[in-house]
C-alpha positions as CSV (number, residue, x, y, z in Angstrom):
1,M,-89.8,36.8,194.2
2,A,-89.2,40.5,193.5
3,Q,-89.4,41.6,189.9
4,I,-86.0,43.0,188.9
5,N,-86.3,46.2,187.0
6,G,-82.9,47.7,187.5
7,L,-79.2,46.7,187.1
8,R,-76.4,48.7,188.8
9,F,-73.1,48.2,187.2
10,I,-70.0,48.6,189.3
11,V,-67.2,49.4,186.9
12,G,-64.3,49.5,189.4
13,N,-63.2,50.7,192.8
14,G,-60.6,53.3,192.0
15,C,-61.4,57.0,192.6
16,N,-59.5,60.2,192.3
17,Y,-61.2,61.6,195.4
18,N,-60.3,60.6,198.9
19,C,-63.5,61.3,200.8
20,F,-63.1,60.5,204.5
21,Y,-66.7,59.3,204.7
22,C,-66.5,56.8,201.9
23,H,-67.6,53.3,202.8
24,H,-66.2,51.8,199.5
25,E,-69.4,50.4,198.2
26,G,-68.8,47.8,195.5
27,Y,-65.1,47.5,196.5
28,F,-63.2,45.0,194.3
29,N,-59.6,44.3,195.2
30,R,-58.5,43.4,191.7
31,K,-57.0,44.9,188.6
32,T,-59.1,46.7,186.0
33,I,-61.2,44.2,184.0
34,V,-61.9,44.9,180.3
35,I,-65.6,44.4,179.9
36,D,-66.8,41.4,177.8
37,K,-68.8,43.1,174.9
38,E,-70.5,39.9,173.9
39,K,-71.7,39.1,177.4
40,L,-72.8,42.7,177.9
41,K,-74.8,42.5,174.6
42,K,-76.6,39.4,175.9
43,L,-77.3,41.1,179.2
44,Q,-78.8,44.1,177.4
45,Q,-81.0,41.7,175.3
46,Y,-82.1,39.9,178.4
47,A,-82.9,43.2,180.2
48,K,-85.0,44.4,177.2
49,E,-86.9,41.1,176.9
50,H,-87.6,41.0,180.7
51,G,-88.7,44.7,181.2
52,I,-85.6,45.7,183.1
53,Q,-85.6,49.4,182.3
54,N,-83.3,51.1,184.9
55,I,-79.5,51.0,184.3
56,S,-77.1,52.6,186.8
57,I,-73.3,52.9,186.6
58,T,-71.2,53.5,189.7
59,G,-67.6,52.9,191.0
60,G,-65.3,54.2,192.4
61,E,-65.3,56.9,189.9
62,P,-66.8,55.7,186.5
63,F,-64.8,58.2,184.4
64,M,-61.6,56.5,185.6
65,Y,-62.9,53.4,183.8
66,W,-64.2,55.3,180.8
67,E,-63.8,52.5,178.2
68,N,-66.0,50.2,180.3
69,T,-68.4,53.0,181.3
70,Y,-68.8,54.1,177.7
71,E,-69.3,50.5,176.5
72,I,-72.2,50.1,178.9
73,L,-73.7,53.5,178.0
74,Q,-73.6,52.7,174.3
75,Q,-75.0,49.2,174.8
76,F,-78.0,50.6,176.7
77,D,-78.2,53.7,174.6
78,D,-81.9,53.1,173.8
79,N,-85.0,55.1,174.8
80,E,-86.3,51.9,176.5
81,F,-83.7,52.3,179.2
82,N,-83.4,54.9,181.9
83,K,-79.6,55.4,182.5
84,T,-78.0,56.9,185.7
85,L,-74.3,57.7,186.0
86,N,-72.9,58.3,189.5
87,T,-69.8,60.5,189.3
88,N,-67.8,63.3,191.0
89,L,-67.6,65.0,187.5
90,S,-64.0,66.0,187.8
91,L,-63.0,64.1,184.6
92,L,-66.0,65.0,182.5
93,N,-64.3,67.6,180.3
94,Q,-62.0,64.8,178.8
95,Y,-65.0,62.9,177.4
96,M,-67.6,65.6,176.4
97,D,-67.5,64.7,172.7
98,Q,-68.6,61.2,173.5
99,I,-71.1,62.2,176.1
100,D,-72.8,64.5,173.6
101,T,-73.5,61.6,171.3
102,L,-75.5,59.6,173.8
103,N,-79.2,59.7,174.5
104,P,-80.2,61.4,177.8
105,I,-78.4,60.2,181.0
106,E,-79.3,61.2,184.5
107,F,-76.1,62.3,186.2
108,H,-75.9,61.9,190.0
109,I,-73.0,64.2,190.9
110,N,-71.3,64.3,194.2
111,L,-71.0,67.9,195.4
112,S,-70.3,68.4,199.1
113,S,-69.7,72.2,199.3
114,L,-69.5,75.4,197.3
115,N,-66.6,76.6,199.5
116,A,-63.2,75.5,198.1
117,N,-61.7,75.0,201.6
118,T,-64.6,72.9,202.8
119,H,-64.7,70.9,199.6
120,K,-61.0,70.1,199.9
121,K,-61.4,69.2,203.6
122,I,-64.0,66.6,202.6
123,I,-62.5,65.1,199.5
124,D,-58.8,65.7,200.2
125,R,-58.4,67.3,196.7
126,N,-58.5,70.8,195.3
127,Y,-61.0,70.1,192.6
128,L,-64.0,72.4,193.3
129,K,-63.2,74.9,190.5
130,L,-62.9,72.1,187.9
131,V,-66.1,70.4,189.1
132,L,-68.1,73.6,188.8
133,Q,-66.7,74.2,185.3
134,N,-67.6,70.7,184.2
135,L,-71.0,71.2,185.8
136,E,-71.6,74.2,183.5
137,L,-70.4,72.1,180.5
138,L,-73.0,69.4,181.4
139,R,-75.7,71.9,182.0
140,N,-75.5,73.0,178.4
141,T,-76.3,69.5,177.2
142,H,-79.6,67.5,177.0
143,H,-78.6,65.4,180.1
144,K,-80.4,65.5,183.4
145,I,-78.5,66.6,186.5
146,C,-79.0,65.6,190.2
147,L,-76.6,66.8,192.9
148,N,-75.8,64.2,195.6
149,I,-75.0,66.3,198.7
150,P,-73.4,64.3,201.6
151,V,-74.5,66.0,204.8
152,L,-71.8,66.4,207.6
153,K,-72.9,68.0,210.8
154,E,-69.7,70.0,211.7
155,I,-68.5,70.6,208.1
156,N,-71.3,71.5,205.6
157,Y,-74.6,71.3,207.6
158,D,-74.9,75.1,207.5
159,E,-74.5,75.1,203.7
160,L,-77.5,72.9,203.0
161,I,-79.9,75.6,202.0
162,E,-77.3,77.4,199.9
163,L,-76.6,74.1,198.0
164,Y,-80.3,73.5,197.6
165,C,-80.9,76.9,196.1
166,F,-77.8,76.5,193.9
167,A,-79.3,73.4,192.5
168,K,-82.8,74.7,192.1
169,E,-81.7,77.9,190.4
170,R,-79.9,75.9,187.7
171,G,-82.6,73.3,187.1
172,F,-80.8,70.6,189.0
173,I,-82.3,68.1,191.5
174,P,-80.7,68.3,195.0
175,R,-80.5,65.0,196.9
176,F,-79.2,64.9,200.4
177,L,-77.2,61.9,201.6
178,V,-77.3,60.5,205.1
179,L,-73.9,58.9,205.6
180,M,-72.9,55.6,207.1
181,A,-71.1,56.0,210.4
182,T,-68.0,53.9,209.4
183,S,-65.5,55.6,211.9
184,D,-65.5,57.6,215.1
185,E,-64.7,60.8,213.2
186,L,-67.7,60.2,211.0
187,K,-70.1,59.2,213.8
188,S,-69.8,62.8,215.3
189,N,-70.7,64.2,211.8
190,V,-73.6,62.0,210.8
191,V,-76.8,64.0,210.3
192,T,-80.2,62.2,210.6
193,I,-83.1,62.6,208.2
194,N,-85.0,64.6,210.8
195,E,-82.1,66.9,211.3
196,I,-82.0,67.6,207.6
197,I,-85.7,68.3,207.5
198,K,-85.3,70.6,210.5
199,K,-82.7,72.6,208.7
200,F,-85.4,73.4,206.0
201,G,-87.9,74.6,208.6
202,G,-89.5,71.3,209.6
203,G,-91.8,69.0,207.8
204,S,-92.3,65.2,207.5
205,V,-91.4,62.2,205.4
206,T,-94.2,61.4,203.0
207,E,-92.7,58.5,201.0
208,K,-90.0,55.9,201.4
209,Y,-88.7,53.6,198.6
210,S,-87.0,50.2,198.9
211,Y,-83.6,51.6,197.7
212,G,-83.3,54.1,200.6
213,L,-84.9,57.2,199.0
214,Y,-87.1,59.3,201.3
215,K,-89.4,62.2,200.2
216,A,-90.0,64.9,202.7
217,N,-92.4,67.9,202.6
218,T,-90.8,71.1,203.9
219,P,-91.5,74.9,203.6
220,Y,-88.9,74.9,200.8
221,G,-90.7,72.2,198.9
222,V,-90.2,68.4,198.6
223,L,-86.7,67.2,199.6
224,D,-85.0,64.0,198.3
225,I,-83.1,62.3,201.1
226,V,-81.1,59.1,200.5
227,K,-80.0,56.8,203.4
228,C,-78.0,53.6,202.8
229,L,-80.1,50.6,203.9
230,C,-76.9,48.8,204.9
231,D,-76.3,51.4,207.7
232,D,-79.1,50.1,209.9
233,M,-79.0,46.6,208.3
234,E,-82.5,47.0,206.9
235,C,-82.3,43.7,205.1
236,E,-86.0,43.1,205.0
237,I,-86.4,46.4,203.1
238,C,-83.5,45.6,200.8
239,K,-85.0,42.2,199.8
240,K,-87.8,44.2,198.2
241,N,-85.3,46.2,196.2
242,T,-85.7,45.9,192.5
243,Y,-82.1,46.5,191.6
244,L,-79.3,44.0,191.4
245,H,-75.6,44.9,191.3
246,I,-73.4,43.7,188.5
247,T,-69.7,43.3,189.1
248,P,-66.9,44.4,186.7
249,D,-66.7,40.8,185.3
250,L,-70.5,40.8,184.8
251,N,-71.6,38.6,187.6
252,I,-74.3,39.4,190.2
253,K,-73.5,40.8,193.6
254,Y,-76.8,40.5,195.4
255,C,-75.7,41.9,198.8
256,M,-73.1,44.6,199.5
257,Y,-72.3,43.1,202.9
258,N,-71.7,39.6,201.5
259,D,-68.6,38.7,199.5
260,D,-70.6,36.1,197.5
261,T,-71.6,36.6,193.9
262,V,-73.7,34.6,191.5
263,K,-71.9,33.8,188.2
264,I,-74.1,34.5,185.2
265,N,-74.3,31.7,182.8
266,F,-74.4,33.5,179.4
267,E,-75.1,30.4,177.3
268,N,-78.7,31.5,176.5
269,D,-81.7,33.5,177.7
270,E,-82.9,30.7,179.9
271,T,-79.6,30.2,181.7
272,I,-79.2,33.9,182.3
273,E,-82.7,34.0,183.9
274,T,-81.7,31.0,186.0
275,S,-78.7,33.0,187.3
276,F,-80.9,36.0,188.2
277,N,-83.4,33.7,190.0
278,E,-80.6,32.2,192.0
279,A,-79.3,35.7,193.0
280,N,-82.9,36.6,194.1
281,K,-83.2,33.4,196.1
282,R,-79.9,34.1,198.0
283,L,-81.0,37.7,198.6
284,E,-84.3,36.4,200.2
285,L,-82.4,34.1,202.5
286,I,-80.3,36.9,204.0
287,K,-81.0,37.5,207.7
288,K,-80.2,40.5,209.9
């Protein structure tokens, strides 16, 4: 059974963007749930005692669920944990005072274009100026910044090098996203890993991780490329993944293509561990 070393909290499904490529990972068709602080504290204690160091927060847009997002960040605001926050950054300015009080967080920020018209075409909102302003606010803090760049063949493919240089010049880490072909419109725009590498003058993949991250050597340097394992139903690879998703009501969603969840029994450390073992067993039984 794989050793779990990461928890990925899904705080809600709402988003103030309307990206046409979104596959609604972690979608929960329910009202906003106020997080149970006592259960969250027990989960933090369990994570610390069992060497689970990586904590990721995603949505939807986590800043739309700031009370829950901040509660998780505070609970795991410990140098023993590596925290990642996935966001489009458009709401950051409203919460900078609280963000400044927290230990370092790795922000994974969705930025699809530096052209206002292209950005609006992709997300269906006119937010680029605000996002760039918030990016500068965040740049002046102690937090780490990664740019998640969704790659679209007929829309922003020719911008990839510009986006890469934009990130590198500011000390950000660029990460290129290979999108899931969830519609006919998107199928014609999906760019492969090899096509991304070709854009940077050629090269090859040197490393691949169980959560869909590829490392590729190119004349520009090493590229980070992320491809969703669910796209090609790479279940055998996913079973080796060391992350488990946690739902808004603090239960375990062990497979993003399966509606089933494992209810965590928070009675004590032993029952929490039993719940995680059950989720791992169900993950191992998944077939293509």
